[in-house]
C-alpha positions in Angstrom: -25.8 10.9 -47.2 -23.5 13.9 -48.4 -25.7 15.7 -47.7 -26.7 15.0 -43.5 -22.8 13.9 -43.4 -21.3 17.5 -45.7 -19.4 18.7 -43.4 -17.7 15.9 -41.9 -17.0 14.6 -45.8 -15.3 17.6 -46.3 -12.8 16.7 -43.0 -9.8 15.2 -44.9 -9.5 12.9 -42.1 -12.8 11.2 -43.3 -14.0 11.8 -46.6 -16.4 10.1 -48.9 -14.6 7.2 -48.9 -14.6 7.4 -44.7 -17.9 8.0 -44.2 -18.9 4.6 -46.2 -16.7 2.9 -43.4 -18.3 4.3 -40.5 -22.0 3.7 -41.7 -20.9 0.1 -41.8 -19.2 0.2 -38.6 -20.9 -1.3 -35.2 -19.8 0.0 -32.3 -20.8 -1.5 -28.2 -21.2 0.8 -25.2 -21.2 -0.3 -22.2 -22.8 2.5 -20.1 -25.9 4.8 -20.6 -25.1 7.6 -18.1 -22.9 10.8 -18.4 -20.3 9.4 -21.1 -22.8 7.2 -22.7 -24.8 10.1 -23.9 -22.9 11.6 -25.6 -20.5 9.2 -27.0 -23.9 8.5 -28.0 -25.2 11.1 -29.5 -22.3 11.7 -31.2 -21.5 8.5 -33.2 -25.6 9.0 -34.0 -25.3 12.2 -35.6 -21.8 10.7 -37.5 -23.9 8.0 -38.9 -22.3 4.5 -37.7 -24.1 1.6 -38.7 -24.6 0.4 -35.7 -25.0 1.0 -31.8 -26.0 -1.4 -29.2 -26.3 0.0 -25.6 -26.1 -2.2 -22.7 -27.0 0.0 -19.0 -28.3 -1.5 -15.9 -29.5 1.8 -14.0 -32.9 4.0 -15.0 -32.8 7.7 -14.8 -33.0 9.9 -11.8 -33.0 14.1 -10.8 -29.5 13.9 -10.2 -28.5 12.4 -13.8 -30.0 15.7 -15.7 -26.9 18.5 -14.9 -24.5 16.2 -16.9 -26.4 13.1 -19.1 -27.6 15.2 -22.1 -29.6 12.5 -23.8 -32.3 12.6 -20.7 -35.3 14.7 -19.2 -37.5 15.5 -16.7 -40.4 12.9 -18.0 -37.6 10.2 -18.2 -37.4 10.8 -14.9 -41.0 10.9 -13.8 -41.8 7.3 -15.9 -38.1 6.3 -14.2 -37.5 5.1 -17.7 -34.7 2.5 -18.2 -31.5 4.6 -19.2 -30.6 2.4 -22.2 -34.3 2.6 -23.5 -34.8 6.3 -23.1 -31.1 6.8 -25.1 -32.5 4.3 -27.6 -35.4 6.5 -28.5 -33.5 10.2 -28.5 -30.8 8.1 -30.5 -33.8 7.0 -32.7 -35.6 10.0 -33.4 -31.9 11.8 -34.1 -31.3 9.7 -37.1 -33.1 6.7 -38.0 -30.8 5.2 -40.9 -28.7 4.1 -37.3 -29.4 0.6 -36.5 -29.9 1.2 -32.4 -30.3 -1.4 -30.0 -30.6 -1.5 -26.4 -30.3 -4.3 -23.8 -31.2 -3.3 -20.5 -29.3 -5.0 -17.9 -25.4 -5.7 -16.5 -22.8 -6.2 -18.3 -21.7 -10.1 -17.7 -19.1 -12.4 -19.6 -21.6 -14.3 -21.3 -23.8 -11.0 -22.3 -20.5 -9.7 -23.8 -19.1 -13.1 -25.1 -22.6 -12.9 -27.3 -22.5 -9.4 -28.2 -19.1 -8.9 -29.8 -18.8 -11.4 -31.9 -19.2 -8.9 -35.0 -18.6 -5.9 -32.9 -15.9 -3.2 -34.4 -15.5 -0.9 -31.5 -16.4 -0.9 -27.8 -16.6 2.8 -26.2 -16.3 2.4 -22.0 -18.8 4.7 -21.0 -19.6 2.4 -17.3 -19.0 3.3 -14.3 -16.7 0.3 -12.0 -13.6 -1.3 -12.5 -14.9 -5.1 -12.7 -17.1 -3.9 -15.7 -13.6 -2.2 -17.1 -12.0 -5.1 -16.6 -14.5 -7.0 -18.1 -14.0 -5.3 -20.9 -10.6 -5.0 -21.4 -10.2 -9.4 -21.3 -13.1 -9.4 -23.9 -11.3 -6.9 -25.8 -7.6 -8.5 -25.8 -9.7 -12.4 -26.5 -11.6 -11.2 -29.7 -8.9 -8.4 -30.4 -11.5 -5.2 -30.7 -9.9 -2.0 -29.6 -12.2 0.0 -27.1 -11.9 3.2 -25.7 -11.1 3.9 -22.1 -12.8 6.9 -20.6 -13.6 8.2 -16.8 -13.9 11.4 -15.1 -14.9 13.0 -11.3 -14.9 16.6 -10.3 -13.6 18.4 -12.3 -10.8 15.4 -13.2 -11.2 13.2 -16.4 -8.9 10.8 -18.5 -8.9 8.5 -21.2 -7.3 6.0 -23.6 -7.5 4.0 -26.7 -6.5 0.2 -26.2 -5.5 -1.9 -29.4 -4.8 -5.7 -28.6 -1.5 -6.1 -30.0 -0.3 -2.8 -29.8 -0.7 -0.7 -26.7 -0.8 -1.6 -22.9 -4.4 -3.1 -21.6 -6.0 -1.9 -18.9 -4.7 -4.4 -16.9 -1.5 -3.4 -17.3 -1.7 0.5 -16.4 -3.0 0.1 -13.1 0.6 -1.4 -12.6 1.6 1.8 -13.3 -1.1 4.5 -12.9 -3.6 4.5 -9.8 -7.1 4.9 -11.4 -9.2 4.1 -8.2 -10.3 6.6 -6.3 -13.3 9.4 -6.1 -16.5 8.7 -7.6 -19.0 11.2 -8.9 -21.1 10.5 -6.1 -18.4 11.2 -3.3 -16.3 13.8 -5.4 -19.4 16.0 -7.6 -19.0 15.9 -10.8 -19.2 18.8 -13.5 -20.4 18.8 -16.8 -17.3 20.2 -18.5 -14.9 17.8 -17.4 -17.4 15.3 -18.9 -17.9 16.8 -22.1 -13.9 16.5 -22.4 -13.5 12.9 -21.8 -16.5 12.6 -24.4 -14.9 14.4 -26.9 -11.3 12.2 -26.6 -13.5 9.5 -26.5 -15.1 10.0 -29.7 -12.3 11.6 -31.8 -10.5 8.7 -31.0 -13.7 6.3 -32.3 -14.2 8.6 -35.2 -10.7 7.3 -36.4 -10.9 4.0 -35.6 -13.6 3.5 -37.7 -12.4 5.4 -40.6 -9.2 3.1 -40.1 -6.7 5.4 -39.8 -5.0 3.7 -37.4 -1.8 6.1 -37.5 -3.4 9.1 -36.1 -5.0 7.2 -32.7 -3.6 8.5 -29.6 -1.2 5.8 -27.9 -0.5 8.1 -24.9 -2.7 8.1 -22.1 -4.4 11.8 -20.9 -6.2 13.2 -18.0 -7.0 16.3 -16.9 -8.3 19.0 -14.4 -10.4 21.6 -16.0 -10.6 24.0 -12.5 -7.2 23.3 -11.9 -5.7 24.3 -15.7 -3.7 20.7 -15.6 -3.4 18.3 -18.6 -1.0 15.4 -19.1 -0.4 13.0 -21.8 1.8 10.1 -21.0 3.9 7.9 -23.5 2.1 4.2 -21.9 4.6 2.1 -24.3 6.9 0.7 -21.8 3.9 0.0 -19.3 2.9 -3.5 -21.8 3.7 -6.2 -19.3 4.7 -9.7 -20.8 3.2 -11.6 -17.7 0.1 -9.7 -18.0 -3.1 -12.4 -17.5 -4.8 -10.3 -19.8 -2.7 -9.3 -22.3 0.0 -11.2 -22.0 2.3 -14.5 -23.2 0.1 -16.5 -21.1 -3.2 -14.8 -21.0 -6.2 -16.5 -18.7 -8.3 -13.6 -19.3 -9.5 -13.5 -15.5 -12.3 -11.0 -15.5 -14.2 -13.3 -17.9 -14.4 -16.2 -15.3 -17.9 -16.1 -14.0 -17.2 -17.3 -10.4 -15.4 -13.7 -10.0 -17.8 -11.8 -10.7 -19.8 -9.9 -7.1 -23.0 -10.7 -7.0 -23.8 -7.8 -5.0 -22.4 -4.9 -4.8 -22.2 -1.1 -3.5 -22.7 1.1 -7.4 -20.6 3.5 -7.5 -20.5 5.6 -3.9 -24.3 5.6 -3.8 -26.5 4.6 -1.2 -27.3 1.2 -2.8 -26.9 -1.8 -3.4 -27.2 -4.2 -6.3 -28.2 -7.9 -6.0 -27.6 -9.8 -9.3 -29.6 -13.4 -8.9 -27.4 -16.4 -9.0 -29.4 -17.4 -12.2 -31.2 -15.3 -14.8 -34.6 -15.1 -15.9 -37.7 -13.2 -17.1 -39.6 -12.9 -14.3 -44.0 -11.1 -14.6 -43.5 -7.7 -13.5 -47.2 -7.2 -13.3 -48.2 -10.7 -11.6 -45.2 -9.5 -9.3 -47.2 -5.8 -8.9 -50.1 -7.5 -8.1 -48.5 -9.9 -5.1 -46.8 -7.0 -3.8 -49.7 -4.6 -3.3 -51.7 -7.0 -1.8 -49.1 -7.3 0.9 -49.7 -3.4 1.6 -46.3 -1.9 0.0 -46.9 1.0 -2.2 -45.3 0.0 -6.0 -45.3 1.9 -8.9 -44.2 0.7 -12.6 -43.5 0.9 -16.2 -43.1 -2.1 -19.0 -38.7 -2.5 -17.5 -38.9 -2.3 -13.8 -41.0 -1.8 -10.3 -40.5 0.6 -7.1 -41.1 -1.0 -4.4 -41.1 1.8 -1.5 -40.6 0.1 1.7 -40.4 3.5 4.6 -36.7 4.8 4.3 -35.8 2.6 1.3 -36.9 1.7 -1.7 -36.6 -1.7 -4.2 -36.2 -1.1 -7.7 -36.9 -4.7 -9.4 -35.9 -5.1 -13.1 -37.3 -8.0 -15.3 -34.2 -10.3 -15.6 -34.6 -10.6 -11.3 -32.3 -7.8 -10.7 -32.7 -5.3 -8.1 -31.4 -1.7 -6.6 -31.9 -1.3 -3.1 -31.6 2.1 -2.3 -31.6 3.7 1.2 -28.4 0.9 2.7 -25.1 0.0 2.2 -24.9 -2.7 3.9 -25.5 -6.0 1.6 -26.2 -7.9 4.7 -29.4 -6.2 5.4 -29.5 -5.3 1.5 -30.0 -9.4 0.9 -32.6 -9.9 3.7 -34.5 -7.5 2.0 -34.1 -9.1 -1.4 -35.3 -12.4 -0.1 -38.2 -10.9 1.6 -39.8 -9.7 -1.7 -38.3 -12.0 -4.2 -37.7 -15.3 -2.8 
């Protein structure tokens, strides 16, 4: 181990003791896109003990410009990002225990996963999931690291339950919703800068150097040469329902979850079934083929061509309807194919 991590051990902030701690820690990463690719690779190369990856999407050609774990072969195979990331990361460091979960992060899933997690990395692309992460973090007192980027702009904040404001508190003072990478574009250096901030804070937490953890909110614009660091201590709100004195963790309420949603500025609607359960993709492929649909697939998903629209079905019954933002129309397609 000393040889593999020798340069990391030589760094005074980590050393042998810190490296030993890193090797025992479990990190949960929600999202395996741009931020997930970079954070996952850094943590795997750093020798984290366990890495659990949750992602609901699959690799597309537009991802390759900034999502460093994936290849053209992954695009051709329509591999789920979690599965492709798991394969690549295991090839990088076989000592790290890596578990991929192909699916949407939901309150029940998070409740089940966080029992022995030391740190949560936000690598998602939507605020519904981030607010769930925030509430689960506060409920189980697990630190998490927020990160987001669009265009040449990025931001990051480390959230430590009981010490820092939570994301729900921050939303009262800092606007963090707006353009997505699909509507505003994105350049890879902005992604890498957010990854650098997130992964550096992650290493500090994994070696338990809490005094070194940055408690300010960082934002930057690489194209305009701007960098801002804001102290956020006063943002903590006693009446916050996520971390306040009478917290209720509202974003862990299953009833508050969106069952049908447009994804991150894309002409794509995700439909989550009311009751989840495994479906036979092989059987479904045969049925759809007999009805005249063009069907392609792999062990994780089916892709069904329907004129200008395309439906991708995962084995948990979840589906992505490409080519529309109309929720009613997407639901009708889902009902027609899956009943």
